[in-house]
PDB file of N, CA, C and O in Angstrom, chain B, residues numbered from 101:
ATOM      1  N   MET B 101     -10.575  23.987 -20.631  1.00  0.00           N
ATOM      2  CA  MET B 101     -11.493  25.032 -20.238  1.00  0.00           C
ATOM      3  C   MET B 101     -10.750  26.062 -19.408  1.00  0.00           C
ATOM      4  O   MET B 101     -10.172  25.741 -18.370  1.00  0.00           O
ATOM      5  N   GLN B 102     -10.770  27.267 -19.863  1.00  0.00           N
ATOM      6  CA  GLN B 102     -10.099  28.332 -19.131  1.00  0.00           C
ATOM      7  C   GLN B 102     -11.069  28.963 -18.147  1.00  0.00           C
ATOM      8  O   GLN B 102     -12.267  29.064 -18.412  1.00  0.00           O
ATOM      9  N   HIS B 103     -10.542  29.382 -17.019  1.00  0.00           N
ATOM     10  CA  HIS B 103     -11.355  30.024 -15.988  1.00  0.00           C
ATOM     11  C   HIS B 103     -11.132  31.527 -16.037  1.00  0.00           C
ATOM     12  O   HIS B 103     -10.058  32.003 -16.406  1.00  0.00           O
ATOM     13  N   THR B 104     -12.153  32.252 -15.663  1.00  0.00           N
ATOM     14  CA  THR B 104     -12.033  33.713 -15.631  1.00  0.00           C
ATOM     15  C   THR B 104     -11.258  34.128 -14.395  1.00  0.00           C
ATOM     16  O   THR B 104     -11.077  33.342 -13.466  1.00  0.00           O
ATOM     17  N   GLU B 105     -10.814  35.345 -14.395  1.00  0.00           N
ATOM     18  CA  GLU B 105     -10.091  35.885 -13.233  1.00  0.00           C
ATOM     19  C   GLU B 105     -10.975  35.827 -11.986  1.00  0.00           C
ATOM     20  O   GLU B 105     -10.494  35.524 -10.894  1.00  0.00           O
ATOM     21  N   ASP B 106     -12.273  36.118 -12.153  1.00  0.00           N
ATOM     22  CA  ASP B 106     -13.195  36.085 -11.008  1.00  0.00           C
ATOM     23  C   ASP B 106     -13.327  34.668 -10.449  1.00  0.00           C
ATOM     24  O   ASP B 106     -13.342  34.489  -9.231  1.00  0.00           O
ATOM     25  N   GLU B 107     -13.424  33.664 -11.317  1.00  0.00           N
ATOM     26  CA  GLU B 107     -13.533  32.277 -10.862  1.00  0.00           C
ATOM     27  C   GLU B 107     -12.287  31.851 -10.108  1.00  0.00           C
ATOM     28  O   GLU B 107     -12.360  31.175  -9.082  1.00  0.00           O
ATOM     29  N   ILE B 108     -11.154  32.254 -10.632  1.00  0.00           N
ATOM     30  CA  ILE B 108      -9.888  31.913  -9.981  1.00  0.00           C
ATOM     31  C   ILE B 108      -9.800  32.589  -8.621  1.00  0.00           C
ATOM     32  O   ILE B 108      -9.382  31.966  -7.645  1.00  0.00           O
ATOM     33  N   GLU B 109     -10.187  33.845  -8.548  1.00  0.00           N
ATOM     34  CA  GLU B 109     -10.144  34.584  -7.286  1.00  0.00           C
ATOM     35  C   GLU B 109     -11.095  33.966  -6.260  1.00  0.00           C
ATOM     36  O   GLU B 109     -10.730  33.819  -5.093  1.00  0.00           O
ATOM     37  N   ARG B 110     -12.313  33.601  -6.680  1.00  0.00           N
ATOM     38  CA  ARG B 110     -13.271  32.982  -5.759  1.00  0.00           C
ATOM     39  C   ARG B 110     -12.741  31.633  -5.254  1.00  0.00           C
ATOM     40  O   ARG B 110     -12.879  31.314  -4.073  1.00  0.00           O
ATOM     41  N   ALA B 111     -12.144  30.853  -6.138  1.00  0.00           N
ATOM     42  CA  ALA B 111     -11.580  29.563  -5.730  1.00  0.00           C
ATOM     43  C   ALA B 111     -10.448  29.767  -4.728  1.00  0.00           C
ATOM     44  O   ALA B 111     -10.339  29.023  -3.753  1.00  0.00           O
ATOM     45  N   ALA B 112      -9.609  30.767  -4.965  1.00  0.00           N
ATOM     46  CA  ALA B 112      -8.513  31.059  -4.037  1.00  0.00           C
ATOM     47  C   ALA B 112      -9.056  31.484  -2.678  1.00  0.00           C
ATOM     48  O   ALA B 112      -8.510  31.095  -1.646  1.00  0.00           O
ATOM     49  N   GLN B 113     -10.114  32.269  -2.669  1.00  0.00           N
ATOM     50  CA  GLN B 113     -10.716  32.703  -1.407  1.00  0.00           C
ATOM     51  C   GLN B 113     -11.328  31.520  -0.658  1.00  0.00           C
ATOM     52  O   GLN B 113     -11.202  31.421   0.563  1.00  0.00           O
ATOM     53  N   ARG B 114     -11.995  30.618  -1.395  1.00  0.00           N
ATOM     54  CA  ARG B 114     -12.554  29.415  -0.762  1.00  0.00           C
ATOM     55  C   ARG B 114     -11.451  28.565  -0.144  1.00  0.00           C
ATOM     56  O   ARG B 114     -11.599  28.051   0.964  1.00  0.00           O
ATOM     57  N   PHE B 115     -10.356  28.424  -0.861  1.00  0.00           N
ATOM     58  CA  PHE B 115      -9.232  27.647  -0.349  1.00  0.00           C
ATOM     59  C   PHE B 115      -8.664  28.294   0.909  1.00  0.00           C
ATOM     60  O   PHE B 115      -8.384  27.604   1.890  1.00  0.00           O
ATOM     61  N   GLU B 116      -8.493  29.605   0.889  1.00  0.00           N
ATOM     62  CA  GLU B 116      -7.970  30.306   2.065  1.00  0.00           C
ATOM     63  C   GLU B 116      -8.891  30.106   3.259  1.00  0.00           C
ATOM     64  O   GLU B 116      -8.428  29.874   4.376  1.00  0.00           O
ATOM     65  N   HIS B 117     -10.191  30.196   3.023  1.00  0.00           N
ATOM     66  CA  HIS B 117     -11.157  30.008   4.100  1.00  0.00           C
ATOM     67  C   HIS B 117     -11.044  28.593   4.670  1.00  0.00           C
ATOM     68  O   HIS B 117     -11.005  28.412   5.887  1.00  0.00           O
ATOM     69  N   LEU B 118     -10.992  27.593   3.791  1.00  0.00           N
ATOM     70  CA  LEU B 118     -10.856  26.208   4.249  1.00  0.00           C
ATOM     71  C   LEU B 118      -9.554  26.010   5.011  1.00  0.00           C
ATOM     72  O   LEU B 118      -9.533  25.335   6.040  1.00  0.00           O
ATOM     73  N   ALA B 119      -8.470  26.593   4.511  1.00  0.00           N
ATOM     74  CA  ALA B 119      -7.172  26.446   5.175  1.00  0.00           C
ATOM     75  C   ALA B 119      -7.192  27.109   6.550  1.00  0.00           C
ATOM     76  O   ALA B 119      -6.603  26.592   7.499  1.00  0.00           O
ATOM     77  N   ASP B 120      -7.869  28.254   6.658  1.00  0.00           N
ATOM     78  CA  ASP B 120      -7.950  28.933   7.951  1.00  0.00           C
ATOM     79  C   ASP B 120      -8.765  28.134   8.962  1.00  0.00           C
ATOM     80  O   ASP B 120      -8.489  28.181  10.161  1.00  0.00           O
ATOM     81  N   GLU B 121      -9.761  27.406   8.484  1.00  0.00           N
ATOM     82  CA  GLU B 121     -10.632  26.630   9.354  1.00  0.00           C
ATOM     83  C   GLU B 121     -10.034  25.283   9.747  1.00  0.00           C
ATOM     84  O   GLU B 121     -10.535  24.633  10.665  1.00  0.00           O
ATOM     85  N   LEU B 122      -8.995  24.863   9.084  1.00  0.00           N
ATOM     86  CA  LEU B 122      -8.398  23.558   9.333  1.00  0.00           C
ATOM     87  C   LEU B 122      -7.672  23.546  10.671  1.00  0.00           C
ATOM     88  O   LEU B 122      -6.821  24.394  10.940  1.00  0.00           O
ATOM     89  N   ASP B 123      -8.020  22.578  11.500  1.00  0.00           N
ATOM     90  CA  ASP B 123      -7.371  22.418  12.798  1.00  0.00           C
ATOM     91  C   ASP B 123      -6.436  21.217  12.710  1.00  0.00           C
ATOM     92  O   ASP B 123      -6.902  20.078  12.682  1.00  0.00           O
ATOM     93  N   PRO B 124      -5.126  21.451  12.667  1.00  0.00           N
ATOM     94  CA  PRO B 124      -4.176  20.336  12.522  1.00  0.00           C
ATOM     95  C   PRO B 124      -4.291  19.291  13.637  1.00  0.00           C
ATOM     96  O   PRO B 124      -4.000  18.115  13.417  1.00  0.00           O
ATOM     97  N   ASP B 125      -4.714  19.718  14.829  1.00  0.00           N
ATOM     98  CA  ASP B 125      -4.846  18.769  15.938  1.00  0.00           C
ATOM     99  C   ASP B 125      -6.037  17.838  15.762  1.00  0.00           C
ATOM    100  O   ASP B 125      -6.080  16.758  16.351  1.00  0.00           O
ATOM    101  N   ALA B 126      -7.007  18.259  14.948  1.00  0.00           N
ATOM    102  CA  ALA B 126      -8.211  17.457  14.767  1.00  0.00           C
ATOM    103  C   ALA B 126      -8.137  16.541  13.550  1.00  0.00           C
ATOM    104  O   ALA B 126      -9.007  15.693  13.349  1.00  0.00           O
ATOM    105  N   VAL B 127      -7.104  16.715  12.750  1.00  0.00           N
ATOM    106  CA  VAL B 127      -6.970  15.921  11.528  1.00  0.00           C
ATOM    107  C   VAL B 127      -6.378  14.560  11.868  1.00  0.00           C
ATOM    108  O   VAL B 127      -5.361  14.469  12.556  1.00  0.00           O
ATOM    109  N   GLU B 128      -7.021  13.504  11.381  1.00  0.00           N
ATOM    110  CA  GLU B 128      -6.495  12.154  11.568  1.00  0.00           C
ATOM    111  C   GLU B 128      -5.600  11.816  10.385  1.00  0.00           C
ATOM    112  O   GLU B 128      -6.007  11.924   9.228  1.00  0.00           O
ATOM    113  N   VAL B 129      -4.402  11.414  10.688  1.00  0.00           N
ATOM    114  CA  VAL B 129      -3.451  11.058   9.649  1.00  0.00           C
ATOM    115  C   VAL B 129      -3.302   9.542   9.642  1.00  0.00           C
ATOM    116  O   VAL B 129      -3.014   8.925  10.668  1.00  0.00           O
ATOM    117  N   ASP B 130      -3.501   8.962   8.482  1.00  0.00           N
ATOM    118  CA  ASP B 130      -3.349   7.519   8.338  1.00  0.00           C
ATOM    119  C   ASP B 130      -1.873   7.228   8.071  1.00  0.00           C
ATOM    120  O   ASP B 130      -1.355   7.540   6.998  1.00  0.00           O
ATOM    121  N   VAL B 131      -1.215   6.640   9.037  1.00  0.00           N
ATOM    122  CA  VAL B 131       0.199   6.310   8.888  1.00  0.00           C
ATOM    123  C   VAL B 131       0.303   5.089   7.973  1.00  0.00           C
ATOM    124  O   VAL B 131      -0.278   4.039   8.247  1.00  0.00           O
ATOM    125  N   THR B 132       1.042   5.246   6.901  1.00  0.00           N
ATOM    126  CA  THR B 132       1.140   4.178   5.899  1.00  0.00           C
ATOM    127  C   THR B 132       2.551   3.611   5.796  1.00  0.00           C
ATOM    128  O   THR B 132       2.916   3.028   4.775  1.00  0.00           O
ATOM    129  N   ASP B 133       3.333   3.779   6.838  1.00  0.00           N
ATOM    130  CA  ASP B 133       4.710   3.278   6.801  1.00  0.00           C
ATOM    131  C   ASP B 133       4.766   1.783   6.523  1.00  0.00           C
ATOM    132  O   ASP B 133       5.642   1.312   5.798  1.00  0.00           O
ATOM    133  N   ASP B 134       3.821   1.036   7.105  1.00  0.00           N
ATOM    134  CA  ASP B 134       3.824  -0.409   6.905  1.00  0.00           C
ATOM    135  C   ASP B 134       3.545  -0.762   5.444  1.00  0.00           C
ATOM    136  O   ASP B 134       4.168  -1.672   4.898  1.00  0.00           O
ATOM    137  N   LEU B 135       2.622  -0.056   4.815  1.00  0.00           N
ATOM    138  CA  LEU B 135       2.320  -0.320   3.410  1.00  0.00           C
ATOM    139  C   LEU B 135       3.472   0.099   2.505  1.00  0.00           C
ATOM    140  O   LEU B 135       3.770  -0.564   1.511  1.00  0.00           O
ATOM    141  N   ARG B 136       4.114   1.208   2.861  1.00  0.00           N
ATOM    142  CA  ARG B 136       5.279   1.650   2.090  1.00  0.00           C
ATOM    143  C   ARG B 136       6.384   0.593   2.166  1.00  0.00           C
ATOM    144  O   ARG B 136       7.043   0.302   1.167  1.00  0.00           O
ATOM    145  N   GLU B 137       6.581   0.021   3.358  1.00  0.00           N
ATOM    146  CA  GLU B 137       7.603  -1.019   3.525  1.00  0.00           C
ATOM    147  C   GLU B 137       7.252  -2.267   2.721  1.00  0.00           C
ATOM    148  O   GLU B 137       8.131  -2.890   2.126  1.00  0.00           O
ATOM    149  N   VAL B 138       5.962  -2.635   2.700  1.00  0.00           N
ATOM    150  CA  VAL B 138       5.522  -3.775   1.889  1.00  0.00           C
ATOM    151  C   VAL B 138       5.869  -3.525   0.425  1.00  0.00           C
ATOM    152  O   VAL B 138       6.389  -4.414  -0.249  1.00  0.00           O
ATOM    153  N   ALA B 139       5.586  -2.330  -0.068  1.00  0.00           N
ATOM    154  CA  ALA B 139       5.868  -2.002  -1.471  1.00  0.00           C
ATOM    155  C   ALA B 139       7.367  -2.034  -1.761  1.00  0.00           C
ATOM    156  O   ALA B 139       7.786  -2.553  -2.795  1.00  0.00           O
ATOM    157  N   VAL B 140       8.167  -1.487  -0.864  1.00  0.00           N
ATOM    158  CA  VAL B 140       9.622  -1.460  -1.062  1.00  0.00           C
ATOM    159  C   VAL B 140      10.192  -2.879  -1.090  1.00  0.00           C
ATOM    160  O   VAL B 140      11.001  -3.214  -1.955  1.00  0.00           O
ATOM    161  N   ILE B 141       9.766  -3.700  -0.145  1.00  0.00           N
ATOM    162  CA  ILE B 141      10.275  -5.075  -0.085  1.00  0.00           C
ATOM    163  C   ILE B 141       9.792  -5.885  -1.281  1.00  0.00           C
ATOM    164  O   ILE B 141      10.537  -6.701  -1.824  1.00  0.00           O
ATOM    165  N   SER B 142       8.557  -5.664  -1.688  1.00  0.00           N
ATOM    166  CA  SER B 142       8.026  -6.361  -2.855  1.00  0.00           C
ATOM    167  C   SER B 142       8.838  -6.029  -4.105  1.00  0.00           C
ATOM    168  O   SER B 142       9.151  -6.916  -4.899  1.00  0.00           O
ATOM    169  N   GLU B 143       9.171  -4.774  -4.275  1.00  0.00           N
ATOM    170  CA  GLU B 143       9.986  -4.371  -5.428  1.00  0.00           C
ATOM    171  C   GLU B 143      11.373  -4.992  -5.343  1.00  0.00           C
ATOM    172  O   GLU B 143      11.922  -5.427  -6.356  1.00  0.00           O
ATOM    173  N   ALA B 144      11.945  -5.038  -4.142  1.00  0.00           N
ATOM    174  CA  ALA B 144      13.262  -5.657  -3.963  1.00  0.00           C
ATOM    175  C   ALA B 144      13.215  -7.142  -4.312  1.00  0.00           C
ATOM    176  O   ALA B 144      14.136  -7.666  -4.937  1.00  0.00           O
ATOM    177  N   LEU B 145      12.145  -7.813  -3.908  1.00  0.00           N
ATOM    178  CA  LEU B 145      12.002  -9.237  -4.238  1.00  0.00           C
ATOM    179  C   LEU B 145      11.911  -9.457  -5.745  1.00  0.00           C
ATOM    180  O   LEU B 145      12.508 -10.393  -6.276  1.00  0.00           O
ATOM    181  N   ARG B 146      11.165  -8.594  -6.434  1.00  0.00           N
ATOM    182  CA  ARG B 146      11.064  -8.719  -7.902  1.00  0.00           C
ATOM    183  C   ARG B 146      12.435  -8.526  -8.548  1.00  0.00           C
ATOM    184  O   ARG B 146      12.813  -9.261  -9.461  1.00  0.00           O
ATOM    185  N   ALA B 147      13.165  -7.536  -8.067  1.00  0.00           N
ATOM    186  CA  ALA B 147      14.503  -7.285  -8.613  1.00  0.00           C
ATOM    187  C   ALA B 147      15.427  -8.465  -8.315  1.00  0.00           C
ATOM    188  O   ALA B 147      16.209  -8.875  -9.173  1.00  0.00           O
ATOM    189  N   ASP B 148      15.339  -9.009  -7.107  1.00  0.00           N
ATOM    190  CA  ASP B 148      16.158 -10.165  -6.748  1.00  0.00           C
ATOM    191  C   ASP B 148      15.807 -11.377  -7.597  1.00  0.00           C
ATOM    192  O   ASP B 148      16.694 -12.129  -8.002  1.00  0.00           O
ATOM    193  N   GLU B 149      14.521 -11.575  -7.869  1.00  0.00           N
ATOM    194  CA  GLU B 149      14.082 -12.699  -8.706  1.00  0.00           C
ATOM    195  C   GLU B 149      14.670 -12.572 -10.108  1.00  0.00           C
ATOM    196  O   GLU B 149      15.126 -13.559 -10.686  1.00  0.00           O
ATOM    197  N   VAL B 150      14.660 -11.360 -10.653  1.00  0.00           N
ATOM    198  CA  VAL B 150      15.251 -11.138 -11.978  1.00  0.00           C
ATOM    199  C   VAL B 150      16.744 -11.446 -11.936  1.00  0.00           C
ATOM    200  O   VAL B 150      17.273 -12.106 -12.831  1.00  0.00           O
ATOM    201  N   HIS B 151      17.419 -10.969 -10.895  1.00  0.00           N
ATOM    202  CA  HIS B 151      18.855 -11.213 -10.762  1.00  0.00           C
ATOM    203  C   HIS B 151      19.149 -12.706 -10.616  1.00  0.00           C
ATOM    204  O   HIS B 151      20.098 -13.218 -11.210  1.00  0.00           O
ATOM    205  N   LEU B 152      18.332 -13.400  -9.824  1.00  0.00           N
ATOM    206  CA  LEU B 152      18.516 -14.838  -9.639  1.00  0.00           C
ATOM    207  C   LEU B 152      18.341 -15.583 -10.961  1.00  0.00           C
ATOM    208  O   LEU B 152      19.134 -16.466 -11.287  1.00  0.00           O
ATOM    209  N   ARG B 153      17.305 -15.230 -11.721  1.00  0.00           N
ATOM    210  CA  ARG B 153      17.088 -15.880 -13.025  1.00  0.00           C
ATOM    211  C   ARG B 153      18.277 -15.653 -13.959  1.00  0.00           C
ATOM    212  O   ARG B 153      18.724 -16.573 -14.643  1.00  0.00           O
ATOM    213  N   GLU B 154      18.781 -14.427 -13.981  1.00  0.00           N
ATOM    214  CA  GLU B 154      19.941 -14.119 -14.824  1.00  0.00           C
ATOM    215  C   GLU B 154      21.152 -14.937 -14.389  1.00  0.00           C
ATOM    216  O   GLU B 154      21.899 -15.441 -15.228  1.00  0.00           O
ATOM    217  N   THR B 155      21.341 -15.068 -13.090  1.00  0.00           N
ATOM    218  CA  THR B 155      22.485 -15.805 -12.559  1.00  0.00           C
ATOM    219  C   THR B 155      22.368 -17.291 -12.867  1.00  0.00           C
ATOM    220  O   THR B 155      23.357 -17.928 -13.230  1.00  0.00           O
ATOM    221  N   VAL B 156      21.168 -17.850 -12.726  1.00  0.00           N
ATOM    222  CA  VAL B 156      20.961 -19.259 -13.062  1.00  0.00           C
ATOM    223  C   VAL B 156      21.205 -19.472 -14.556  1.00  0.00           C
ATOM    224  O   VAL B 156      21.848 -20.447 -14.945  1.00  0.00           O
ATOM    225  N   ASN B 157      20.699 -18.571 -15.389  1.00  0.00           N
ATOM    226  CA  ASN B 157      20.940 -18.685 -16.837  1.00  0.00           C
ATOM    227  C   ASN B 157      22.426 -18.627 -17.161  1.00  0.00           C
ATOM    228  O   ASN B 157      22.904 -19.349 -18.036  1.00  0.00           O
ATOM    229  N   MET B 158      23.155 -17.768 -16.456  1.00  0.00           N
ATOM    230  CA  MET B 158      24.596 -17.659 -16.673  1.00  0.00           C
ATOM    231  C   MET B 158      25.299 -18.950 -16.241  1.00  0.00           C
ATOM    232  O   MET B 158      26.210 -19.422 -16.922  1.00  0.00           O
ATOM    233  N   ALA B 159      24.875 -19.513 -15.116  1.00  0.00           N
ATOM    234  CA  ALA B 159      25.468 -20.767 -14.643  1.00  0.00           C
ATOM    235  C   ALA B 159      25.215 -21.887 -15.651  1.00  0.00           C
ATOM    236  O   ALA B 159      26.107 -22.683 -15.943  1.00  0.00           O
ATOM    237  N   ARG B 160      24.006 -21.939 -16.173  1.00  0.00           N
ATOM    238  CA  ARG B 160      23.689 -22.957 -17.189  1.00  0.00           C
ATOM    239  C   ARG B 160      24.533 -22.743 -18.441  1.00  0.00           C
ATOM    240  O   ARG B 160      25.030 -23.704 -19.028  1.00  0.00           O
ATOM    241  N   ALA B 161      24.696 -21.496 -18.847  1.00  0.00           N
ATOM    242  CA  ALA B 161      25.498 -21.193 -20.038  1.00  0.00           C
ATOM    243  C   ALA B 161      26.956 -21.584 -19.832  1.00  0.00           C
ATOM    244  O   ALA B 161      27.655 -21.893 -20.796  1.00  0.00           O
ATOM    245  N   ARG B 162      27.412 -21.573 -18.605  1.00  0.00           N
ATOM    246  CA  ARG B 162      28.785 -21.966 -18.287  1.00  0.00           C
ATOM    247  C   ARG B 162      28.908 -23.471 -18.049  1.00  0.00           C
ATOM    248  O   ARG B 162      29.969 -23.961 -17.662  1.00  0.00           O
ATOM    249  N   GLY B 163      27.815 -24.196 -18.283  1.00  0.00           N
ATOM    250  CA  GLY B 163      27.875 -25.649 -18.208  1.00  0.00           C
ATOM    251  C   GLY B 163      27.518 -26.262 -16.870  1.00  0.00           C
ATOM    252  O   GLY B 163      27.719 -27.460 -16.674  1.00  0.00           O
ATOM    253  N   ARG B 164      26.997 -25.477 -15.950  1.00  0.00           N
ATOM    254  CA  ARG B 164      26.596 -26.033 -14.655  1.00  0.00           C
ATOM    255  C   ARG B 164      25.363 -26.908 -14.828  1.00  0.00           C
ATOM    256  O   ARG B 164      24.459 -26.583 -15.598  1.00  0.00           O
ATOM    257  N   SER B 165      25.337 -28.022 -14.101  1.00  0.00           N
ATOM    258  CA  SER B 165      24.201 -28.939 -14.192  1.00  0.00           C
ATOM    259  C   SER B 165      23.064 -28.449 -13.306  1.00  0.00           C
ATOM    260  O   SER B 165      23.251 -27.613 -12.422  1.00  0.00           O
ATOM    261  N   TRP B 166      21.879 -28.995 -13.569  1.00  0.00           N
ATOM    262  CA  TRP B 166      20.737 -28.680 -12.720  1.00  0.00           C
ATOM    263  C   TRP B 166      20.973 -29.181 -11.300  1.00  0.00           C
ATOM    264  O   TRP B 166      20.489 -28.582 -10.340  1.00  0.00           O
ATOM    265  N   ASN B 167      21.722 -30.287 -11.164  1.00  0.00           N
ATOM    266  CA  ASN B 167      22.059 -30.779  -9.820  1.00  0.00           C
ATOM    267  C   ASN B 167      22.889 -29.762  -9.051  1.00  0.00           C
ATOM    268  O   ASN B 167      22.624 -29.503  -7.877  1.00  0.00           O
ATOM    269  N   GLN B 168      23.889 -29.186  -9.706  1.00  0.00           N
ATOM    270  CA  GLN B 168      24.749 -28.204  -9.046  1.00  0.00           C
ATOM    271  C   GLN B 168      23.953 -26.940  -8.671  1.00  0.00           C
ATOM    272  O   GLN B 168      24.108 -26.402  -7.575  1.00  0.00           O
ATOM    273  N   ILE B 169      23.115 -26.487  -9.581  1.00  0.00           N
ATOM    274  CA  ILE B 169      22.312 -25.292  -9.331  1.00  0.00           C
ATOM    275  C   ILE B 169      21.316 -25.564  -8.200  1.00  0.00           C
ATOM    276  O   ILE B 169      21.121 -24.727  -7.319  1.00  0.00           O
ATOM    277  N   ALA B 170      20.685 -26.755  -8.237  1.00  0.00           N
ATOM    278  CA  ALA B 170      19.725 -27.111  -7.199  1.00  0.00           C
ATOM    279  C   ALA B 170      20.395 -27.135  -5.830  1.00  0.00           C
ATOM    280  O   ALA B 170      19.818 -26.679  -4.843  1.00  0.00           O
ATOM    281  N   LEU B 171      21.604 -27.663  -5.774  1.00  0.00           N
ATOM    282  CA  LEU B 171      22.342 -27.715  -4.517  1.00  0.00           C
ATOM    283  C   LEU B 171      22.592 -26.293  -4.000  1.00  0.00           C
ATOM    284  O   LEU B 171      22.437 -26.029  -2.807  1.00  0.00           O
ATOM    285  N   ALA B 172      22.975 -25.387  -4.893  1.00  0.00           N
ATOM    286  CA  ALA B 172      23.225 -23.999  -4.498  1.00  0.00           C
ATOM    287  C   ALA B 172      21.946 -23.314  -4.011  1.00  0.00           C
ATOM    288  O   ALA B 172      21.982 -22.465  -3.120  1.00  0.00           O
ATOM    289  N   LEU B 173      20.829 -23.693  -4.605  1.00  0.00           N
ATOM    290  CA  LEU B 173      19.541 -23.101  -4.228  1.00  0.00           C
ATOM    291  C   LEU B 173      18.925 -23.757  -3.003  1.00  0.00           C
ATOM    292  O   LEU B 173      18.050 -23.180  -2.357  1.00  0.00           O
ATOM    293  N   GLY B 174      19.381 -24.962  -2.683  1.00  0.00           N
ATOM    294  CA  GLY B 174      18.808 -25.691  -1.558  1.00  0.00           C
ATOM    295  C   GLY B 174      17.462 -26.309  -1.892  1.00  0.00           C
ATOM    296  O   GLY B 174      16.590 -26.437  -1.033  1.00  0.00           O
ATOM    297  N   VAL B 175      17.307 -26.693  -3.158  1.00  0.00           N
ATOM    298  CA  VAL B 175      16.067 -27.340  -3.606  1.00  0.00           C
ATOM    299  C   VAL B 175      16.437 -28.582  -4.401  1.00  0.00           C
ATOM    300  O   VAL B 175      17.613 -28.849  -4.652  1.00  0.00           O
ATOM    301  N   SER B 176      15.425 -29.331  -4.791  1.00  0.00           N
ATOM    302  CA  SER B 176      15.693 -30.514  -5.607  1.00  0.00           C
ATOM    303  C   SER B 176      16.031 -30.104  -7.039  1.00  0.00           C
ATOM    304  O   SER B 176      15.722 -28.993  -7.472  1.00  0.00           O
ATOM    305  N   ARG B 177      16.671 -31.025  -7.765  1.00  0.00           N
ATOM    306  CA  ARG B 177      17.010 -30.775  -9.169  1.00  0.00           C
ATOM    307  C   ARG B 177      15.754 -30.477  -9.968  1.00  0.00           C
ATOM    308  O   ARG B 177      15.722 -29.569 -10.798  1.00  0.00           O
ATOM    309  N   GLN B 178      14.721 -31.264  -9.698  1.00  0.00           N
ATOM    310  CA  GLN B 178      13.464 -31.079 -10.412  1.00  0.00           C
ATOM    311  C   GLN B 178      12.861 -29.707 -10.128  1.00  0.00           C
ATOM    312  O   GLN B 178      12.378 -29.037 -11.041  1.00  0.00           O
ATOM    313  N   ALA B 179      12.890 -29.294  -8.875  1.00  0.00           N
ATOM    314  CA  ALA B 179      12.334 -27.992  -8.513  1.00  0.00           C
ATOM    315  C   ALA B 179      13.108 -26.850  -9.192  1.00  0.00           C
ATOM    316  O   ALA B 179      12.510 -25.893  -9.684  1.00  0.00           O
ATOM    317  N   ALA B 180      14.437 -26.966  -9.212  1.00  0.00           N
ATOM    318  CA  ALA B 180      15.257 -25.934  -9.856  1.00  0.00           C
ATOM    319  C   ALA B 180      14.957 -25.871 -11.347  1.00  0.00           C
ATOM    320  O   ALA B 180      14.800 -24.794 -11.921  1.00  0.00           O
ATOM    321  N   ARG B 181      14.882 -27.034 -11.953  1.00  0.00           N
ATOM    322  CA  ARG B 181      14.637 -27.086 -13.395  1.00  0.00           C
ATOM    323  C   ARG B 181      13.265 -26.545 -13.743  1.00  0.00           C
ATOM    324  O   ARG B 181      13.119 -25.784 -14.699  1.00  0.00           O
ATOM    325  N   GLN B 182      12.247 -26.937 -12.966  1.00  0.00           N
ATOM    326  CA  GLN B 182      10.888 -26.449 -13.225  1.00  0.00           C
ATOM    327  C   GLN B 182      10.804 -24.929 -13.072  1.00  0.00           C
ATOM    328  O   GLN B 182      10.107 -24.258 -13.834  1.00  0.00           O
ATOM    329  N   ARG B 183      11.501 -24.411 -12.108  1.00  0.00           N
ATOM    330  CA  ARG B 183      11.414 -22.968 -11.838  1.00  0.00           C
ATOM    331  C   ARG B 183      12.168 -22.136 -12.871  1.00  0.00           C
ATOM    332  O   ARG B 183      11.714 -21.058 -13.252  1.00  0.00           O
ATOM    333  N   PHE B 184      13.321 -22.634 -13.326  1.00  0.00           N
ATOM    334  CA  PHE B 184      14.192 -21.800 -14.136  1.00  0.00           C
ATOM    335  C   PHE B 184      14.361 -22.239 -15.590  1.00  0.00           C
ATOM    336  O   PHE B 184      14.895 -21.483 -16.402  1.00  0.00           O
ATOM    337  N   ALA B 185      13.916 -23.443 -15.927  1.00  0.00           N
ATOM    338  CA  ALA B 185      14.129 -23.916 -17.301  1.00  0.00           C
ATOM    339  C   ALA B 185      13.207 -23.210 -18.276  1.00  0.00           C
ATOM    340  O   ALA B 185      13.250 -23.484 -19.475  1.00  0.00           O
TER     341      ALA B 185
END
């Protein structure tokens, strides 16, 4: 839907009026640094999980036992096998 020149001009004037009335000192800003950090760390964990799976698969392909991998992970053989097999 295309707008007429008059509609565009009226919208621009409304925006200017609203912008002129805006008091920056009265505006409440929701600081989201904590949520941004949660998202960044979550993405890093997903990437690390992918890297860990690839590394475990490579170790298995090179003949490493589940016992050896479990020892490197600090978990039981069964836990390593269940997680990565």
